[in-house]
BAKOLBA-131957 format. One record per residue (C-alpha): residue in one letter; x, y, z. Coordinates in steps of 0.05 Angstrom, whole numbers, plus 5000, padded with zeros to 4 digits. Example, Ala and Ser with C-alpha at 12.3 -4.5 7.8 and 13.67 -1.06 7.14 Angstrom:
<recs>
a524649105156/s527349795143/
</recs>
This chain:
<recs>
m573716856154/g574116436217/v570915756217/l566015626275/n562914946269/v557714756320/t557314036297/p559413376330/d562513096266/s566313636228/f573013356202/s577413856239/d573914076303/g567713646309/g564613696378/r569614206406/h564914806402/c558014496407/g556014826472/l553815556469/d559115786519/q564615416483/a562515686416/l562116406442/a569116336473/r571816076407/a568416646369/e571217176415/r578216876408/m577816886332/i575417606332/t581217806377/e586017446330/g583517846271/a577617496239/d573417966195/i567717466188/l565416866229/d562616296188/i557815886230/g555815186209/g551014686240/e551614126190/s558113796171/t559713756096/r566013346104/p566812756056/g562012206078/a557912656123/a550512496132/p545413066129/v541913326191/s534713546198/e532714266190/a530314286262/e537014026289/e541014516246/l536815096269/a537614896342/r545114886334/v546215546299/i540716046315/p542016136390/l549416246374/i548116756319/a543317136363/a548117136422/l553917366377/r549717926347/e548818206417/r556218176432/t559918376368/r559418776305/t563718276267/r560118016206/l556817336213/s556016826158/i551316216159/d554215596126/t548115206104/r544814856045/k537814986070/s533915616052/a529815586116/v536115586158/a539016166118/r532616556128/a532616446203/a540016596208/v539317256172/a533417436217/a537917286277/g543617726251/a547617376197/t549217796135/i552417256090/w549616596065/n555316116050/d552215556009/v556314945987/t550814785936/a551015475903/l543615585916/t541414905890/g540214575957/s533014785965/p527814915910/d526915625933/s534215795949/l535116285891/a528716655908/t530416655982/a537316945970/a534317505928/e529017645981/l534017666038/g538718146003/c544717866039/d551517686010/v551616985980/v557616525971/l556616045913/m561115435919/h562514885869/m561414165891/q561013545848/g555913075879/e553613045952/p558013056014/a556412326030/t559212085963/m562912675931/q569912365939/v568011715905/a571811765838/p570412495819/q571612615745/y572513225700/g574813335630/d578213995646/v577014155719/v578914895716/t574715055655/e568814665681/v568814955751/v569815665727/a564215595676/w559515275726/l560515815777/a559616355725/a553016035706/r550816005778/a552516735787/e548316895726/a542516475754/a542916845820/m542817525786/a537017305742/a533217125805/g534517815834/v540917755874/a545118385865/r551718265830/e555518615886/r552718105935/i555617495900/w562017125920/l565016505887/d568615915919/p572115365878/g570314845930/i577114555945/g576113835968/f568813795948/g568413245895/k575613325872/t582012925872/l588713205894/a590413345821/h583813715812/n585014135875/l592114315855/a589814505785/l584514975814/l589415285863/a594415405807/a589015755765/l585416175817/d586816785775/r581916525723/m576416515774/v578317195801/a577917455729/l570417325729/g569817965770/f566717695834/p570417655901/v573216955911/l572916595978/l578216055986/g576915516037/a582214976042/s584315026115/r586814356144/k583813966086/g585613256067/m589313476004/i594813726050/r595813026078/k596212756007/v601813235992/d605113116060/p603212426088/t606112616156/a600213096166/v595612546190/e591412956237/a587713586216/m591413986269/d598013796235/r596314176171/l597714896190/g603714966143/g599814726084/s593815156102/l598215776104/a601415596037/i594515556006/a592216216038/l598416566011/a597216275941/g590216545945/m592617235964/r597617235906/a592017055858/g587417605882/c582517215926/a578417665971/m577817226032/a580916606064/r576416146105/v580815866159/h581115516226/d587715826248/v586016566246/r592016866284/e597216486243/t593816636177/v593117376193/q600517406211/a602617036148/l598617506104/k601318126139/v608417896129/a607217716056/r604118406043/a609918746079/i614818386033/d610818575972/s610619305993/a618219305999/r619319075927/p622419615884/m617919915832/h620219815760/a618420255702/
</recs>
């Protein structure tokens, strides 16, 4: 899943793809590099980010989704907390709703997801983007996140979302310390065991800088991003949400080639 942010303030590529022509060029490049899905976002959810209005978010994403739908058959995902934005995005051609609030962002989000019939990514986040990194606390982060996501999946199904439409995302970096993030990455198999496809999104995130202080800029975190993507593959995650599509595709291909060369043991 290639990240396509059309926002002026995203942590990694804010402002680089805000114009329609620039965004389309970036999308075409990611498709050529091997992206199976393009995840389009019009509101930054980085730590400390302020929300944007529904009208502004719609103006940022709908023209791009409509233009991409005319140009490609690649699946399009809308990264939004707002049910109205998801509804408009699906009408324009998106087939996945990627929601960092796990369908709690709008009062009618659950009902809207059921009505739209699209795939839905339910992500865990403690708090709100503006304040989520201010002293996040858990008793047992893995148990709590897995249980919370399982409950959100049950709520979605109770509202009418088909089980096969539901994806889960541990929300790396969303209301979590480095220790919390590492614990979740080390226990991804527990989330996979719930039986839903797991989306892992940790590309270029600040946790990489905390492990390697030399990775000051987001663009310096490719190595860490690849390490996380490979860990996700090993644990059985279904999809990696990344900025560096070509490099991630190559890393996964090589890892799979190595795995396929391992001798079979009785």
